[in-house]
C-alpha positions in Angstrom: -28.1 24.1 -8.3 -24.4 24.7 -8.8 -23.9 25.4 -5.1 -25.6 22.1 -4.2 -23.3 20.3 -6.7 -20.2 21.9 -5.0 -21.5 20.4 -1.7 -22.3 17.1 -3.2 -19.7 14.9 -1.4 -20.9 16.2 1.9 -24.6 16.0 0.9 -24.2 12.3 0.1 -22.9 11.7 3.6 -25.5 13.8 5.3 -28.4 11.9 3.5 -26.8 8.6 4.3 -26.2 9.6 7.9 -29.9 10.5 8.3 -30.8 7.0 6.9 -28.3 5.4 9.3 -29.8 7.4 12.2 -33.1 5.7 11.4 -31.7 2.2 11.3 -31.8 1.5 15.1 -35.2 3.2 15.3 -36.7 0.8 12.9 -34.6 -2.1 14.3 -32.7 -2.8 11.0 -30.0 -5.3 11.1 -26.3 -4.4 11.0 -25.9 -5.7 7.5 -28.4 -3.1 6.3 -26.6 -0.3 8.1 -23.3 -1.5 6.8 -24.5 -1.6 3.2 -26.0 1.9 3.5 -22.7 3.3 4.9 -20.6 1.7 2.1 -23.0 2.9 -0.6 -23.0 6.4 0.9 -19.2 6.5 1.0 -19.0 5.3 -2.6 -21.5 7.9 -3.7 -19.5 10.6 -1.8 -16.3 9.4 -3.5 -18.0 9.6 -6.9 -19.3 13.1 -6.1 -15.8 14.3 -5.1 -14.3 13.0 -8.3 -17.1 14.5 -10.3 -16.6 17.9 -8.8 -12.8 17.8 -8.6 -12.3 20.4 -11.4 -15.0 22.7 -10.0 -14.4 25.7 -7.7 -16.6 28.1 -5.8 -18.1 29.0 -2.4 -21.4 27.2 -1.8 -22.3 29.3 1.3 -21.6 32.8 2.5 -18.5 34.2 0.9 -15.3 33.4 2.8 -16.3 30.6 5.1 -16.2 27.5 2.8 -14.1 27.0 -0.3 -14.4 24.3 -2.9 -11.3 23.8 -5.1 -9.1 21.1 -6.5 -7.3 20.9 -3.1 -10.5 20.3 -1.1 -12.0 17.8 -3.6 -8.7 15.9 -3.8 -8.7 15.6 -0.1 -12.4 14.7 0.0 -11.9 11.9 -2.5 -9.1 10.5 -0.4 -11.3 10.7 2.7 -14.2 9.0 1.0 -12.0 6.3 -0.4 -10.6 5.7 3.1 -14.1 5.6 4.6 -15.3 3.0 2.0 -12.3 0.8 2.6 -12.8 0.9 6.4 -16.5 0.3 6.0 -15.9 -2.8 4.0 -13.3 -4.1 6.5 -15.9 -3.5 9.2 -18.4 -6.0 7.8 -18.3 -7.8 11.1 -16.9 -5.6 13.8 -16.3 -8.4 16.4 -14.3 -6.3 18.8 -17.2 -3.8 19.2 -20.0 -4.1 21.7 -22.6 -6.0 19.8 -25.4 -3.7 21.0 -23.7 -0.8 19.2 -23.1 -2.5 15.9 -26.0 -0.8 14.1 -24.9 2.7 15.3 -21.2 2.2 14.5 -21.3 3.0 10.8 -23.1 6.3 11.5 -20.4 7.4 13.9 -17.7 6.8 11.3 -19.7 8.5 8.6 -20.3 11.7 10.6 -16.6 11.8 11.5 -15.8 11.6 7.8 -18.3 14.4 7.2 -16.5 16.6 9.7 -13.2 15.8 8.1 -14.5 16.9 4.7 -15.8 20.1 6.1 -12.4 20.7 7.7 -10.6 20.7 4.4 -12.9 23.2 2.9 -13.2 25.5 5.9 -11.7 29.0 5.3 -12.9 30.6 8.5 -11.8 29.8 12.1 -15.2 29.1 13.7 -16.3 27.0 10.7 -13.0 25.1 11.0 -13.4 24.6 14.8 -17.0 23.3 14.4 -15.8 20.9 11.7 -13.0 19.7 13.9 -15.4 18.9 16.7 -17.8 17.1 14.4 -14.9 15.0 13.2 -13.7 14.3 16.8 -16.8 13.4 18.9 -18.0 10.4 16.9 -14.5 8.9 17.3 -14.6 9.5 21.1 -17.7 7.4 21.1 -16.4 4.8 18.7 -13.2 4.2 20.8 -15.4 3.6 23.8 -17.6 0.9 22.1 -15.2 -2.0 22.8 -16.7 -5.3 23.7 -14.5 -5.3 26.8 -15.6 -2.5 29.1 -12.2 -2.2 30.7 -10.4 -1.8 27.3 -13.0 0.6 26.0 -13.2 2.8 29.0 -9.4 3.2 29.3 -8.7 3.9 25.7 -11.7 6.3 25.3 -10.8 8.3 28.4 -7.2 8.8 27.3 -8.2 9.7 23.7 -11.1 12.0 24.7 -9.2 13.9 27.5 -6.2 14.5 25.4 -8.3 15.4 22.4 -10.3 17.9 24.4 -7.1 19.5 25.7 -5.7 19.8 22.1 -9.1 21.3 21.0 -9.1 23.8 23.8 -5.5 24.8 23.0 -6.4 25.3 19.3 -9.4 27.4 20.3 -7.1 29.5 22.5 -4.8 30.0 19.5 -7.7 31.0 17.4 -8.6 33.8 19.9 -5.0 35.1 19.6 -5.3 35.2 15.8 -8.6 37.0 16.1 -6.9 39.5 18.4 -4.1 40.1 15.8 -6.3 40.3 12.7 -9.7 41.4 14.0 -11.3 38.8 11.8 -11.8 35.0 11.6 -11.6 34.8 7.8 -8.5 33.3 6.2 -8.8 35.9 3.3 -8.3 38.7 5.8 -5.3 36.9 7.3 -3.6 36.9 3.9 -4.2 40.6 3.3 -3.0 41.7 6.8 -0.2 39.2 7.2 2.7 41.3 5.9 1.9 44.1 8.4 1.4 41.6 11.3 4.5 39.4 11.0 6.4 41.3 13.7 3.8 40.6 16.4 4.8 37.8 18.8 1.1 37.1 19.4 0.7 36.0 15.7 3.5 33.4 16.1 2.1 32.1 19.4 -1.5 31.9 18.1 -0.4 30.0 15.0 1.6 27.5 17.1 -1.3 26.9 19.5 -3.7 26.5 16.5 -1.4 23.8 15.2 -2.0 21.6 18.3 -5.4 20.3 17.2 -4.0 19.2 13.8 -0.9 17.7 15.4 -3.2 15.7 17.8 -5.1 14.2 14.9 -1.9 13.4 13.1 -0.5 11.8 16.2 2.7 14.0 16.0 4.9 15.1 18.8 4.1 16.6 21.4 0.4 15.5 21.0 1.3 11.9 20.4 0.7 10.4 23.9 -2.7 9.0 23.1 -1.6 7.1 20.0 0.0 3.9 21.2 -2.5 3.4 24.1 -5.5 4.0 22.0 -4.2 1.9 19.1 -3.7 -1.0 21.4 -6.9 -0.9 23.4 -9.5 0.5 21.0 -11.7 -1.8 18.8 -9.7 -2.9 15.7 -12.1 -1.3 13.2 -12.0 2.1 15.0 -8.3 2.1 15.1 -8.3 1.3 11.3 -10.2 4.5 10.8 -8.0 6.5 13.1 -4.9 5.3 11.3 -6.2 6.2 7.8 -9.0 8.7 7.3 -8.2 10.8 10.3 -4.6 11.2 9.2 -5.5 12.4 5.7 -7.6 15.2 7.2 -4.9 16.3 9.5 -2.2 16.4 6.8 -4.5 18.4 4.5 -5.2 20.9 7.3 -1.5 21.3 8.1 -0.8 22.0 4.5 -3.5 24.7 4.3 -2.5 26.4 7.5 1.3 26.3 6.7 0.6 27.7 3.2 -1.4 30.5 4.8 1.1 31.4 7.4 4.4 31.0 5.6 5.6 34.4 6.7 5.1 33.5 10.4 8.2 31.3 10.3 6.5 28.3 11.9 8.5 26.0 9.6 11.4 25.8 12.1 9.1 24.6 14.8 7.6 22.0 12.4 11.1 20.8 11.5 12.1 20.1 15.1 8.7 18.4 15.7 9.4 16.3 12.7 12.7 15.1 14.0 11.2 14.4 17.5 8.3 12.5 16.0 10.5 10.3 13.8 13.0 9.5 16.4 10.6 8.9 19.3 8.2 6.8 17.2 10.8 4.5 15.6 12.9 3.9 18.8 9.9 3.3 21.0 8.5 0.8 18.4 11.6 -1.3 18.7 10.6 -2.9 22.0 6.9 -3.4 21.3 5.3 -6.8 21.3 1.7 -5.8 20.6 1.2 -5.3 16.8 -1.3 -2.4 17.2 0.8 -0.6 19.7 3.8 -1.1 17.4 1.8 0.5 14.5 0.8 3.3 16.9 4.4 4.2 17.4 5.0 3.7 13.7 2.2 6.2 13.0 4.1 8.8 15.2 7.2 8.2 13.1 5.3 8.6 9.8 3.7 11.8 11.1 7.3 13.0 11.4 8.0 12.0 7.8 5.0 13.9 6.6 6.1 17.0 8.5 9.3 17.0 6.4 7.2 18.0 3.4 4.9 20.4 5.3 7.7 22.3 7.1 9.4 23.3 3.8 6.5 25.8 3.2 7.0 25.3 -0.5 4.7 23.9 -3.2 6.9 20.9 -3.7 6.7 20.1 0.0 3.0 20.4 0.1 2.7 18.2 -3.0 4.8 15.5 -1.5 2.9 15.6 1.8 -0.4 15.2 0.1 0.9 12.4 -2.1 2.3 10.7 1.0 -1.1 11.1 2.7 -2.8 9.1 0.0 0.0 6.5 0.0 -0.1 6.2 3.8 -3.9 5.7 3.7 -3.7 2.6 1.5 -0.6 1.2 3.3 -2.3 1.4 6.6 -5.5 -0.1 5.3 -3.5 -3.1 4.1 -1.9 -3.6 7.5 -5.0 -3.0 9.6 -7.2 -5.2 7.4 -4.9 -8.1 8.5 -5.2 -7.1 12.1 -9.0 -7.0 11.9 -9.2 -10.5 10.3 -6.6 -12.2 12.5 -7.8 -10.5 15.7 -11.5 -11.3 15.5 -11.3 -13.4 18.6 -8.6 -11.4 20.4 -8.7 -7.9 21.9 -4.9 -7.7 21.9 -2.8 -8.8 18.9 0.8 -9.8 19.8 3.5 -10.5 17.2 3.2 -14.1 18.1 -0.4 -14.2 17.0 0.9 -13.7 13.4 3.1 -16.8 13.5 2.6 -19.0 10.5 0.2 -16.5 8.8 1.5 -17.5 5.4 0.2 -21.0 6.0 -3.1 -20.0 7.7 -4.0 -17.4 5.1 -1.6 -16.7 2.2 -3.7 -13.7 1.1 -3.5 -12.1 4.5 0.2 -12.7 4.7 0.8 -11.2 1.3 -1.4 -8.2 2.3 0.6 -7.6 5.4 3.9 -8.0 3.5 2.9 -5.4 0.9 1.6 -3.0 3.6 4.7 -3.3 5.7 7.1 -3.0 2.7 5.3 0.2 2.0 5.7 1.5 5.5 9.4 0.5 5.4 9.8 2.4 2.2 11.0 -0.4 -0.1 10.5 -0.2 -3.9 8.2 -0.7 -5.8 5.7 0.4 -3.1 4.3 3.9 -2.7 6.2 4.2 0.6 9.5 4.4 -1.4 8.4 6.9 -3.9 6.5 8.9 -1.3 9.6 9.3 0.9 11.7 10.1 -2.2 9.3 13.0 -2.9 9.5 14.2 0.8 13.3 14.0 0.9 13.6 15.8 -2.4 11.4 18.6 -1.1 13.7 19.0 1.9 16.8 18.8 -0.2 15.5 21.6 -2.5 15.5 23.8 0.7 19.0 22.8 1.5 18.0 20.7 4.5 20.5 17.9 4.1 20.8 17.3 7.8 17.0 16.7 8.2 17.0 14.2 5.3 20.0 12.4 6.9 18.1 12.1 10.2 15.0 10.8 8.3 17.1 8.2 6.4 18.7 7.0 9.6 15.2 6.6 11.2 14.1 4.6 8.2 16.9 2.2 8.8 15.8 1.8 12.5 12.2 1.2 11.4 13.4 -1.6 9.1 14.2 -3.8 12.2 10.8 -3.8 13.9 8.8 -4.2 10.7 11.0 -7.2 9.7 10.3 -8.8 13.1 6.6 -8.8 12.3 7.2 -10.2 8.9 9.5 -12.9 10.3 6.7 -14.1 12.5 4.3 -14.2 9.6 6.6 -16.0 7.2 9.4 -17.7 9.0 7.9 -19.0 12.2 5.4 -21.9 12.6 2.0 -21.4 14.1 1.2 -23.4 17.3 -2.4 -24.5 17.6 -3.6 -21.6 15.3 -6.6 -22.1 13.1 -6.7 -21.0 9.5 -7.9 -17.5 8.9 -11.0 -17.5 6.7 -11.9 -14.2 4.9 -15.1 -13.1 3.2 -15.3 -12.2 -0.5 -15.6 -8.6 0.5 -12.4 -8.7 2.6 -10.6 -10.6 -0.1 -11.5 -8.0 -2.7 -10.4 -5.2 -0.3 -7.1 -6.9 0.4 -6.4 -7.3 -3.4 -7.4 -3.6 -4.0 -5.2 -2.3 -1.2 -2.2 -4.2 -2.4 -2.8 -3.1 -5.9 -3.0 0.6 -4.8 0.2 0.3 -2.8 2.0 -1.1 -5.8 0.4 1.1 -8.5 1.0 4.3 -6.6 4.6 3.3 -6.2 5.2 2.0 -9.7 3.1 4.5 -11.8 3.0 7.6 -9.5 2.8 10.2 -12.3 -0.9 10.8 -12.6 -1.4 10.8 -8.8 1.6 13.1 -8.3 0.2 15.5 -10.8 -3.0 15.6 -8.9 -1.2 16.2 -5.6 0.8 18.9 -7.2 -2.3 20.6 -8.6 -4.0 20.3 -5.2 -0.9 22.0 -3.6 -1.0 24.7 -6.2 -4.6 25.5 -5.3 -3.5 26.3 -1.8 -2.0 29.5 -3.1 
């Protein structure tokens, strides 16, 4: 019974997923599937919070670990799934024939992400990564416009499969070094194996799959194209839940391999991601594409904490993951509502938003203020923690580069806000939102501000989760 309780967040999703699988068979309407998905996500969130202080191994010893770190990450994943599910109450940019199946794909992707953060063995980790990836390959292809869906899905799937293959190749190297696929064996044998170049190469290759999910350099090429062309609701998931899973995995792997000296590689990848993402975003006119390049830049910010290899750095990365989740939800909620009749959302489409929907304009304002890093949002305090972790390691130059990049980012975020607040709409209808979306908008704004104003309790949880990595 205790093992089942440890696996409760995943069990909630599995049971809900089976129910969702039956929905198209019995020709249920989309609203039924949507309510089931949201309820299953809420149940999984409750289970993760209920078991957050528990620890153990519900399966064979060494392959799956439940601890504060895994349950903290699962709670964030379940929260993100619930928010995305509510936003997707009418996924207008999806092919209508696939509406009923759509919640099932997102749910199983979330299940795979949850299994990823608990996996402590390479093959278990790889299977979980694939379970998290394939439903999203399908989801990206479900665009109501065949041209948009085919193009974005092809780019995302091909690059995702390449990253997956490279990760698997890296796993084979690690097996060659350690003669085992268990993380516990890695820890025991690591001091004796640090002089082998194959260990460094295998670890670097393994990172590629996580960097792809994070949208970090050099596996970032899919991000702007897929963000722009994929259905709005699918992109919302990619920009939120998928990022949390990638950050958690990077923290676990880096904590495991601190003696391999991969931190220097991650530092340079951080600089490249921040610089490329911010400067490329300056010339974008499509809002989703702009946020795609912004996501690359924020992947670089997160890597600042991860590359320290220290507990403070991991704590700051996990805290920022939670903050980035709610900031992105706020921004993409507006895109989903404003873009119900448009496949592509230009900056001009946001003109006069403060008149057309004051709530959506305020949600966008708070979300973008968070991404900029202005107080009192979580973006400000989150970057403060990240920069503090780097300064503790004496990396003043890295912090200076990150601060300069934040100034660059200020420009393109303010362009979007100028359109929403300072320019008049031309022949644009008011944006009507449902009570569910209104509630989600208020909740996302509240979380961005509460995390930024009263970060203490959430920081303590992130710090405790990072401590569990050891």
